[in-house]
N, C-alpha and C positions, 0 to 999 in steps of 0.2 A: 504494500500500500504506500510505503514511502516513495516508491518509484512510479506511483500512479498507474499501476497495472490495473486494468479494468476487469479482467477475467482470469480464472484458473481453469485449465482443461486437464482431464486425465482419462486414462483407459484402464479398465479393470475387468476382471472375469467374474462369473457367477460364484465361483468357489472362493473369491477374495472379498466377500461381504460387501456388495454394492449398497446394501441398506445402510451401512455405516456412513458412507459418503453422502447418501441422501439425508440422513439425520444431521449432517454437518453442512447442509446448504447446497449440495450439488444436485443438478437436474440431469436426467438422462436425455441426451441429444439424439442418440441412435443406438441400436443394438443389432448384433449379428448372431442369430441362432446357430447352434451346432458348430461353434468356433470358440476355442481352438480344437475342441474335440466333440464328438457326438454327445448330445445331452447337456452341453455347457453353452453359456452365452457370453459374448464379449460386449461390454458396455463402453460407450464414449460419453463422458459427462462434463458439465460446465458449472462453474460457480461464479456469480457476480461478486467482485471484490470492491469495486469503486464506481460510484456514479457521480458525474460532475453536476 
């Protein structure tokens, strides 16, 4: 925030507790089913850090 970054982005997997990130202000932008393995999901998430 000192550097006026507006967003934080991350990529996580269903076995890495995406709910933890949602509880900490991240929103799911996209997801890919059966990636990286059958039955798993890859999530791309974003959090707003700074609004002018």
